[in-house]
N, C-alpha and C positions, 0 to 999 in steps of 0.2 A: 305227146302233148296236144291239149285240146285246141281246136281251131280257134284263132283269135287270142290265144293265151300268150304269156310272155315266158321266156326262159327263166325269169325271176320268181315264177310261181313255184318252182321247186325250192324247198326250204334250204337245201344244202348248197344250191348254186347261189341263192341270195346271201347266205352267210360268207361264201368265198368272195363274191363280188364286193360286199361291204368291207371285208377286210383287205382285200387288194387295193380298192379305191381310196381307203383310209390311209394304206401305207404309201400309196403315190402321193396323196395330198400332204402327207407328214413330210416326206422327203422334199417336196416342192416349196413348202412354206416355213418349215422349222427354222431355217437360218434367218429369215426375216423376222419370225416371232422372237427369236433370241436377241437379235438387234433391238427390236422395240423394247423388250423386257429390260435389257441392259442400260438402254438410254433413258427409260422412264423411271426405273428403280435404282440406278446407280450401282448396280451390283453385277457380278459376272455369273453366267450360267452354263454349265456344261451342255453341249448341243445333244448329246445323247439323253440327258434328262429331260430336255424340251421336247425332243422327239417322242419320248415315252408318254409325256403327258399329252402332247398333241395328238397322238394316234389314239388314245383313249377318248379324247375329245370328239375327234372325227367319227369314230365308231358309234358313239352316243348320238351324235347328230344325225349320222346316216340312218341308224336304227329308228329315230324319231321320224324322219322324213319318210322312210319305208314301213311305218307301223301298220299300215292297212295290209301290207303283204305278209307281215310277220304272222306266224301261226302259233306263237307262244300265248299263254294265258297266265302272265305273271300275277295279274290282278286277282284272278280266282284262287291261285295258289298261296296268295298273301291275304286272302279274305279272313279277317279276324272275327267277322260275325257268323261265318259259317264253320270254321275250323277251330279245334280245340288249341288255339295257338299258344297260350301260356303253357300248356302241359307239353306240346311238342318243343317249344323253346327251352324250357327249363330241363326237360328230360335229355334233350340233345346237348346242352351245356354240361350236365352231369356225366354223359357218356364221354364227351370230349376230355373233361378234366380227369375223369376216373381212369380212362384208358392210358393216359400219359403217367398218371400216379402209379398204376401197376407196372408200366415200363420203367419208371424211375426206381420202384421197389426191386424190380428184377436186376436192375443195373447195380444198385447198392448191394444186393445179396451176392451177386457174382463178381464183385470188386471192379466193376467198370465205372463206378462213380463213388463219390464219398460225401458224407454230410458236412456241409460248411455253411452255417447260418450266417447270412449277411443282410439281416433284415431287422429294422427297428420301426415300430409304428410311426414314430415322429418323422423319420427320414423317408420311409418308403410308402406311407400311406397314401400320399398324393400320386405316387408312381402307379400304385395299384389301380386307382380310378382312371388314371391316363390309360394304363394298358387295357383296362376293361372297356373303355371307350373305343380305343384302337381295334380290339378284337371284334367289338360290335360292327364298326364300320367296314372293316376288312371282310368279315364274314357276310354281311348284308350285300355288299357291293359284288363280291365274287359269286355268291350263290344266286343272285338275281341275273347275273350275266351268264355264268356257265351253266347252271341247272335251270334257271328261269327262261333265259332266251335261247341259248344254243342247244341245250338238251330238249327243251320242249319243241322248238322248231324242227329239229332232226327227227323227233318222235313222230311228228305230224305226217312225215313221208316215209319212215323207215321202221322196221321192227325194233322193239325196246332193246334188245341185246346190241344191235348194231349201233343204235343211237347213243347208248350208253358207253360202248367201246369207243366211237369217234369222239365223243365229248371228253372222256377220260384221257385220251391221248393228246387231245388239244389242250386240256388243263395242264397235263404234265409238260408238254413242250413249251407252252408260253411262259412258264416260269424261268426258262433259260435265256429269254430274250432280253439280256441286260449286259451290254458290252462294257464291262467294267475296265477292260483293258485297251478301250478305243483310244486313238490318238486325239488330243486336244486340238481342235481346229478353230484358232483364235481369229484369224483373218476372215472378214465376211466374204462369203461367196455363195451366191444363190444355188449352186451345185453341191455344197458341202453335205447336205442332207443325203444325197444319192451315193456320195463318197463314203459316208459313215454307215449307211444301210447295211452293207455285208457284214459289218462287225457285230451286229446284233445276232448273227447266226455262227459267229466264230466258236462258241462254247461246244457246238456239235462236232467240232473237228477232233475233239479228244473224247471219243465214244467211251473208252474205258473209264473215264472219270464221271461221265454223264449218266451212263446206263443205270447204275444202282440207284442214283437219286431219282431219274425218271421213272423207274420201276415202282418206287415207294410212292411218288406223287400220283402216278397212274392209278394205284390201289386206293389211295386216299380219294381221289376223284370219283372212283368207281363206288366207293362206300357212300359218299355224299349223294351220287346219283341215285343209288338204290334207297337211300334214306327219303329222297323225294318220291320215288316211283311207288314205294310201299304205302305212302300216306297221302299222296297228291298235295302235299304242303311243303312250302319251302322253309317253314319254321323249324322242322327237325333238322335238316342239313345246316341251316344257319346256326342253330344252338351248338351242334357237334363242331362246326368250323370254328365258332367263337371260342369254344373251350380249348381247342387245339392251340389256337393262337395266343390266347391269354395264358395258358401253361408254359408255352415257349418263351413268353415274355418274363414270367416270374420264376421260373425254376431255378434261375441262378441265385435267387435269394436264399435258397435252402441247400442246393446240391451243387457239386462240381464234378463235370465228367472227366474221366481220364483222357489222356492225349492219344493213346493207341488202344482202340477197342476192337479192331478187326471187324470182319464181316458180320459177326453176330449182333454187334451194337453200332456198326457204322463208324465212319471217320468224320462225318460233317456235324458241326455243333453250331453253325452260324444261321441266324435269321430263320427264314421259312424252311430251309433245307435240313434243319436240325433233325436228326435221327431218321431222315426218310430213307437213307441208304442202308439201314440195318435190317438184317434177316428177321430179328424178333418183331420189328415193326411190320414187316410184310405179313408175318404169321398172324399177328394180333389184328391187323386190318383186314385180312382174309376172314378171321373168326367173326369179326364185327359185321362183314358182309353176309356171312352165313346166318348170324343171329337175326340180322335185319330181314333177310329172306324168310326165315322161319316166322318171325313176327307178321309179316305180310300175308303169308299163307294161312296162319292160324286166325288172323282177324279178318281175312278177306277184305282188306282195307284198300285195295287198289281202286282209286277213283276214277272218275270218268275223264279227268284231266290227264292222269298218268296213263290210262288204257288207249286214249285216242291215238290213231296213227296207223302205220303200215302193217299192223297185225299183231 
């Protein structure tokens, strides 16, 4: 470390510091926040839900406070005047939708799903617009955070492969931090946040159930990271991510998955985890990563943003 420097000058230490401080502040203040919300809105709120929102808020505030130490270039990777952003966005959305259409087709052919149309323009048109909006917001928020802030910061001090690896592991594991089976703590106690905190990690106790989903999410995170690295633009991963989220919202309008699909097609059909534990999803995501790398090699499109860092 340079003389007069700070340990927070290392991007990975800064990220760990921000997440740990946010977790502490969340545990310390979430019970009070919940009490204030319930008294002001006259409704009840699960403490785990309040903690999830509070943690995201503290992370955002701390990143703003430490913005001068951040080594990410989110603004440049979202610069619509310099980047072919419409092309990247639409191409990514097509890749996201197309890949899941192929997956659904394979499932239909192999009997792991069946066609069951439950769609009418009058009843479902508004839902389609809603789901499109949800997909856009989720994709934008997660890509700016994971590939824009986390990956770019790690890339500043680490080699591209290691930065991609760490970001993808983090992306995978963070999706399990949702204590659905946590006890409801109704009595106000300032220490309830600290009591509830361990429940966020309880899903990891069942590694046999977690690892197939975690593997799929890791590969998805890696594909999105590669999409950023080969273009230097967040628009391509935002488009891919939005396509995946949108299809996962609307596929029930047209098909119905079987109950027991085995390792080939996975067992999970709910929410964000749908199909991530399936072998065919791992194969298709791996192929997507290879195609993105080939695209990057053929176009020599690695931008200064993507190439900056530890080698």
